[in-house]
N, C-alpha and C positions, 0 to 999 in steps of 0.2 A: 436506854437502849432503843426506845421507840423513835427518838429524835434522830438516830443514825439511819434508821430505815427511811424516815421521812426525808432526810437530806439526800440519801441515795435516790429516792423516787423523784425528788425535785431535780436532781442532777441529770437523771435519765430523761426527764421531760425536757429540760433545757437543751440537752444534746440532740434529741429528736427534732426540736424546733430549729436548732442551728442547721441541722442537715437539710431540713425542708427549705429554709431560707437560702442556703447555698445552692440547692438544686434549682430553685426558681431564678436566682441570679444567673446561674450558668445557662439555663434554658433561654433566658432573655438575650444573653450575649451570643448564643450559638444560632438561634433561629434565623436572624437576618442573614448570617453567613450561609446557612443551609438553603435558604430561599434564593440567594444569589447564585449558589452553585447549581441549583436546579434550573434556574433561568439560563445559566451558561451551558448546561447540559442540553437543554432544549434547543438553544441556538446552534450548538455544535451538531446536533442531530439534523437540523434543517440544512446546515451547510454541507454535511456529508451527503444528504439526499440530493442536494443540488449538484454537487460534484459528481455523484454517481450518474445523474441524468446527463450531465455534460460529457462524461466519459462514454456513455452509451451512444450519444450522438456522434462523438468523434470516431468511435469504433465503426459505426454504420457508414460514416463518410470515408473511412479508410478501406473498407471492404473492396470497393472497385479498384482502388489503387493497389491493394495487395494482389488482386487477381491479375492486374496488368503487369505487375512486377514478376509474378510467377510465369506469365506468358512470355515476357521478354527474356527471362532466364532460360526457359525451354528453347526459345528461338536462338539464344546465344550458344547454348550447348549443341544444338543441331548444326549451326554454322561452324562451330569449332570442330565438330566431328567431320564435317564435309571438307574443311580446310586440311585437317590432318590426313584424311583419306587421299585427297588430291596430292599433297606433298609426298606421301608414301608412293603413290602411283608414279609421280615424276621421278622420284629417287630410284625406283625399281626399273624404270625404262631408260634411265640415263646410263650411257656407256662412255667410258673415257675415249677420247679421240685416238685413233690408231696412229702409230708413229709414221712419219713420212717414209715413203719407200725410196731406196737408193738404186736408181737404175742407171 
């Protein structure tokens, strides 16, 4: 009976050693990939920061243009209202010609 317990003990030790060996192999295979992903992550963060900087510069460059567009739109609406008012004025003052008199 003692030999059964000894065999179970040896089997458990062998199983634990196998688990440890598999873990070490897996860790060796995964570590380079993790390091590569961390490097890619850092690179992407740097590219995002650069793109955000470019975006801010572009926004600052566009602010004067936006103001100019808004000014031109206001001017367009004012002129459109003046034209509409003038057309209404001309329509209200226009009278059809009187028929010729027969004398």
